[in-house]
C-alpha positions as CSV (number, residue, x, y, z in Angstrom):
1,M,-44.5,25.3,-39.9
2,I,-43.1,22.3,-40.0
3,K,-40.8,21.7,-36.4
4,R,-37.9,20.4,-37.3
5,V,-36.1,17.5,-35.8
6,H,-32.6,17.1,-33.8
7,Y,-31.3,13.4,-33.4
8,S,-28.3,13.4,-31.1
9,P,-25.2,12.1,-32.7
10,E,-25.8,9.0,-30.6
11,V,-29.0,8.3,-32.3
12,K,-27.1,8.9,-35.6
13,W,-24.8,6.3,-35.1
14,K,-27.0,3.9,-33.8
15,A,-29.3,4.0,-36.9
16,V,-25.8,3.8,-38.8
17,N,-24.9,0.8,-37.4
18,M,-28.1,-0.9,-37.3
19,K,-28.9,-0.5,-41.3
20,L,-24.9,-2.2,-42.0
21,A,-26.0,-4.7,-39.9
22,G,-29.3,-5.5,-42.3
23,H,-32.0,-3.8,-39.8
24,S,-34.6,-2.4,-41.7
25,T,-35.3,0.9,-42.6
26,C,-38.8,0.5,-41.0
27,E,-37.4,-1.5,-37.6
28,I,-34.5,1.2,-37.3
29,M,-37.4,4.5,-37.5
30,K,-39.6,2.3,-34.5
31,V,-36.8,1.6,-32.3
32,L,-35.0,4.8,-32.3
33,G,-38.5,7.1,-32.6
34,I,-37.0,8.8,-36.4
35,K,-40.0,10.2,-38.1
36,N,-38.8,9.6,-42.0
37,D,-37.1,7.0,-43.9
38,T,-34.9,9.9,-45.7
39,Q,-33.5,10.9,-42.7
40,I,-31.6,7.5,-41.8
41,E,-30.8,7.2,-45.9
42,T,-28.9,10.5,-45.4
43,W,-27.2,9.4,-42.3
44,M,-26.0,6.6,-44.6
45,K,-24.6,8.5,-47.4
46,W,-22.7,10.7,-44.8
47,Y,-20.5,7.7,-43.4
48,R,-20.0,6.1,-47.0
49,Q,-18.9,9.0,-47.8
50,G,-16.5,9.7,-44.9
51,E,-18.5,12.9,-43.8
52,T,-19.3,11.5,-39.9
53,H,-18.1,15.1,-38.6
54,R,-21.7,15.9,-39.9
55,F,-23.5,13.7,-37.6
56,H,-22.2,16.2,-35.0
57,Q,-23.2,19.5,-36.3
58,P,-25.8,21.6,-35.2
59,L,-29.4,21.3,-36.7
60,G,-29.2,23.1,-40.2
61,K,-25.4,24.2,-39.5
62,Q,-24.7,21.9,-42.4
63,Y,-25.3,24.3,-44.8
64,T,-26.1,27.7,-43.9
65,Y,-22.9,28.4,-42.4
66,N,-20.6,25.7,-44.5
67,K,-18.7,24.6,-40.9
68,G,-16.9,21.7,-41.8
69,I,-13.9,19.6,-40.1
70,D,-11.6,22.5,-41.0
71,E,-13.1,24.9,-38.9
72,L,-13.0,23.1,-36.1
73,S,-10.2,23.9,-33.7
74,E,-7.5,21.2,-33.4
75,V,-8.4,19.5,-30.4
76,E,-12.3,19.6,-31.8
77,R,-10.7,18.1,-34.7
78,L,-9.1,14.8,-33.1
79,T,-11.9,14.6,-30.4
80,L,-14.3,14.1,-33.4
81,R,-11.9,11.7,-35.3
82,I,-11.5,9.7,-32.0
83,K,-15.4,9.1,-32.2
84,Q,-15.3,8.5,-35.6
85,L,-12.6,5.5,-35.2
86,E,-14.1,4.1,-32.5
87,M,-17.4,4.1,-34.2
88,H,-16.3,2.2,-37.1
89,N,-13.5,-0.4,-34.4
90,E,-17.5,-1.3,-33.0
91,V,-19.0,-1.6,-37.1
92,L,-16.1,-3.4,-37.8
93,G,-15.9,-5.5,-35.0
94,K,-19.7,-6.5,-35.6
95,L,-19.1,-7.1,-38.9
96,N,-16.3,-10.1,-37.9
97,G,-18.8,-11.2,-35.6
98,I,-21.3,-11.7,-38.6
99,L,-18.8,-13.3,-41.2
100,G,-16.4,-14.6,-38.5
101,K,-13.4,-13.5,-40.5
102,P,-12.5,-9.7,-41.5
103,P,-13.3,-7.7,-44.2
104,K,-11.0,-7.8,-47.3
105,G,-8.4,-5.6,-47.2
106,I,-8.3,-5.8,-43.2
107,S,-6.0,-7.6,-41.3
């Protein structure tokens, strides 16, 4: 039987931030102790599709229970949205520092 590994939302966000900053998948795996490279690609897909609420769901719950953002209480939904916006701001700040200017469409 294969043992599944659970990564905290913080690790998932760090992996996404590192990937956006240009780090290789192998480097991210070594630094964060991630066992499978496809896991990072899955998190990046969720990030690109705006499904970052999935970072906070327990292991195996994404598909079996269909528990998405709509089924959370208003407080849980707002808390997740705040965390998501804080992370987006952090990423934009890093990109701004790297590029020296805000990305197109951001003022």
